[in-house]
C-alpha positions, 0 to 999 in steps of 0.5 A: 486548565479552565473550561474557557482555556480549554475552549480557546485551545480547541478553537485555535487548533480547529482554526489551524486544521480548517486553514489547512483544509481550505488551502488543500481544497482551494489553494487559498485561505482567509484564515490567519496562521495560528501556531498551535502547541500540544495543549491546543490539540489535547482537547480534540479527539479523532472524530474532531480531527479526521474530517479536516485531515481527510479534507487535507489529504483529498484536496487538489492542493494537498501539498499546500494543506500539508505545508500549512499543518507544518507551519502551524505546528499541527504536524509536529504534534499529531504526526511526528512520524511525518514531521521527521521527513521534513528536510530529510534528504538532498545535499550531502545525503545524495537522495531526494528530499523525502518530504518534498517527494511525499507531498508530490506523491500525495498530489499525484495519487488518485483521490481515494482516501486510503490511497492518499493516506498511504501516500502520506505515510508510505516512506515514514520508515525511511527515517529509521532505515537510512544506511550508506554503503562503502561506495557512498550509496544510500539505502533504505532496506526494510523501510516498508516493513518499518513504516507499517510498524510505525503506522501501528504505533501512530494508530495506537496513539491517535486512533484516527481509524479506530472506527474504520477497521477496513480503512486502517487495514487498507492503509497499513497494507499499502504502506507495507507493500508499496514497493511490490509493483515497482519491482516488476520489470517485464521479466516476470513469468505468468505464474509470478504475475498470478502469484502477485495478483493473488497476494495483493488481492482486493488491494490491487488497484489501490496498490497500482495507483500508489505505485504510479504516484510514487514515481516522482523523477524529473527525468521524463524517460525514466518516468514514462518507463516506470509507469509503463511497467506498472501499466504492463503489469496491470494489463497482464493481470487482467489478461491472465484473469480472463484466460484463467476464467475460460480454462479450468486448471485440470482437464475434464475427466481427470477425476475418473482417471485418478479413481481408476489409477489409484483405486480411490472411490468417489469420496471427500478424499478424491475431492481433496486430491483434486483441490490440492492439484488445482492449488499446485497449478495456481501456485505455478508449481505445475502447469495447467491444462496438461493431459491427464497422464501428466497429473497421474504421474505427478500424483504417483511421484508424490503419493505421501503428499497427497495421502494416496 
């Protein structure tokens, strides 16, 4: 390929990406539809494409930008995992069109780059996991896990996030765990809520935002109920965190009583035992803030575990 041809291909591809970005941001573009092929995108590197793709993701009219990527052929070349969702659903399969759902989730998601990219990719695993049971019900068992692995392959191929490891990790985490918050139904114990918050860690707010955006039902009551559960979960996490910040997990003086009861002098071993007890409380295995005797009995019944 000559230098002139390479430049022409690159210009055509960049025009297609710019058109999609303009449509996503403003809903209109004066640029004509230009069909691109693999050869057109080949000269581009991730640094050329990511800024324009990010503009599509973050736009107020992101769905129009995504449709433009589809129309021009960019989606087919760059993100075939996403292209596979087009037309996947509705009709005989008796489940929502995954492409239409995905575009709605992207538009409904808060405009944070990791959330928007996760919204685009959260259901790519459905293509490989659809099954129909004996009652004709459609299932996508394990699609979150499959989707996370597909994202890994996509990233190895395109390296869109190679220079931003934190962003790549966040997107993958959100794809992998995007169903977790929607499993909450109000029946979780406080220990279960604490465990969820601990496992999700710094991704909590992003995950809850993605979960809200993932509710695309047209039934107002169902949507209200789904968002209500997520808001309730968020409130419980906040309340429990405030509560836990006020009260230490173990009562004052329990260290002295452990030393007296088991003949353990002030030492690293004593500290290890207390930390192990605190971990058991945090994990919901035993309740916190009980009388010292409760913890002494627990230690006595589990001496080998605590090295006593």
